[in-house]
N, C-alpha and C positions, 0 to 999 in steps of 0.2 A: 445753484442755477438761478439765473436772473430772468424775470418774467416781464419787466416793465420796459417800455420804450424810452421814457424819460423818468429818471428817478432822482428826486431832490429830497434832502432831509434837513430837518431842523430839530435838534435835540432840545428838550425843555426839562430842566432839573425838577424832580418831583419826589418828595420824601427820600427814600433810600435807593431810588432807581431813576430812570429817565423815561419821559414820554417822547416817542419819536413821531414826528410828522413827516409823512412820506407820500409821494405820488408823482405822476399818476400811476396807479397800480392796476394790474390785470385781474380778471375774474379768478384765474388760477392762484395768483398771489393771495387773494382774499380767502381762499379755502383754508389757509393756515390760521385763521382768526375767528373769533366770535364777537358779537356786539355786546357791550356792557348792558346789563339788564335795564338800566334807566334811559337808554336810547330808544324811547318809545313815543316820541311826540307825533309821529306820522302813522306808525303801525307797530305791531309787536316786533321785538328785536330779530327773531328768526325770519320773519317775513321781510323786514327791512334789509337784512343781509342778502336775501334773494334779489331784492331790488338793486342793491349796490352791485352785485355780480352781473345783473342784466345790463346796467348802465356801463359797467367796465368793459362789457363785451361789444358795445356799439363802436363803430368806426370812429365816431366823433366823441364818444363818451370819455369823461375824465373823472376819476374818483381819487380823492386825496384823503388819507386817513391819519388819525392820531392814535397811537397804540401804546399800551403799557403791558409788557409781556406779550401774551397772545390775545389780549382784550382790546378791542377798538373802543376808544372812549370819545371819539369825535370824528366827524367826516364832513366833507363838502363834495357835491357832485355837479357836474356840468354836462349838458347834452343839448341837442336841438330842442326848441320849444315843442310842446305836445301838439301833434297834428290836429287835435280838436280845438286848439286855441287860435285866435286870430293872429297871434305873433308868428305863426308858421305859414301865413298866407302866401308869402313870396318864396317859400322854401329856400331861404337864403343860406348858402353854405358857410357863410361867415358870421352867422348870428347864433350864439350859444346862450342858453339860459342857465344861470346858477339856480338850480332847482331847489336845493335844500342844504342847509348847514345846521349841524346839531352837535352839541357837546353835552356829555352826561353830567348831571347835577353835581356829583361829588368832585368833579374835576374842573368845575368852573372857577374863575378867578385866577387862572394861570395864563390868560391871553391865548388860549388854544385856538379860538375862532380866528383871531388875527393871524396866528402862525399858519393855520390851514390855508388862508388866502394868500399869505406871503409865499408859501411853497407853490401854490397853484400858479402864481404869476412869475415864478422863476423860470417857467417853461417859456422859451422865446416864441414858440408858435402862438401863444396867447395874444401876441401883437397883431395877429392876422384876423382877430375876431372882435366883433361887438359882443360884449358880455353883459347881459341884462338880468335883473332879478326883480321880482315883485314882492314888496313887503306888505303882508296882510296880518292884521293884529290877531285874527282867529287862529293863526299858526303858532302864536307865542305862548311860552310857559308863564303866564301871568300868575297863576295860582302857586306854582312852585317857587317863584321868585318874590312874590309879594309886591311887585312893581306895578305902577299904573301903566296904561297903554302908552302914554307919552314918554315916561321914563324908559320903557322898554324900546320904544321907537328910537330914542336918542342913542341907546347902546347899539342897536342894530345899524343905525346910520353911521355911527363912528367906526364900527367894525368894517363896514363896506367901504367907507372913505379911506381906511388905512390901506386898501388895495387899489385905490384910484377910481372907485365907482362914485358917481355923483348923482344927485336927484335930477330927473328930467320931467318936465310937465307932460301930461297926457290927459285925454278925455275918455280914456277907457272906463266904462261904467262900473266895473267891479272895483277898480282902484279908487274911483271917485265916490264909492258908496260910503266911505268914511274918511274924514280928513286926516287920520293918522296913517292910512295906507299910502304907499309910495312906490314909484318906479325909479330904480337906480340902474345905471349902466356905466360901462367903461369902454371907450372906443380905442382899439389898438392902433398904434401908429402906422400900421401897414394896411389899414382898411381903406378901400377906395371911396371916393366921394359918392359914387352911385349907390353903394350900400348904405352910407349914412343917410342919403335922401330916402331910401326905402324904409329905413328905420324910423325916420321922421314921419313918413306917411302912416306907418303902423301905429305910431303914438297917437295920431289924430285921425284914426280911421273912422271914428264915430262922429259924424257932423250933423 
């Protein structure tokens, strides 16, 4: 039985098996899996799984997963910006936020993050959206990697650039609170100029 509207896969050889990157997937599809124990950057794995299922249930929600057997070892999620944040001010139907991307520590080094984004943008409907993401150093696994904030920023920026996201200037106070933070976005080729202008206004809302 197939649960997903759009299903794209990218196999990645790993040890004696294969990591499958697939999405977007439904909440029902996710019931067949559990999160790897080290996918805990944002909350405990069981709680994060509930969050993934909630996002997958949203009309605009997109969840792309990397799995090994029945274990999810990485994921990326897209949804409308949080209504409590100023990015949702215009309630733009064509503005999606890449809310989080995470890969379990033992599986890093296999370019899973890039493959997650690659599969995400295989979906042709992504050309209808501005996809934005905010890079905040306090979300990064600096302790687990031993990297400096600038080294980690370089990795995150390269991962995002692999999917066509680029850095955009903004005067958002939270992003500007530290020079390593950044706003990145990808404007789909079907996005109208009116939406691009609204996004520009959101970037410089604070004057």
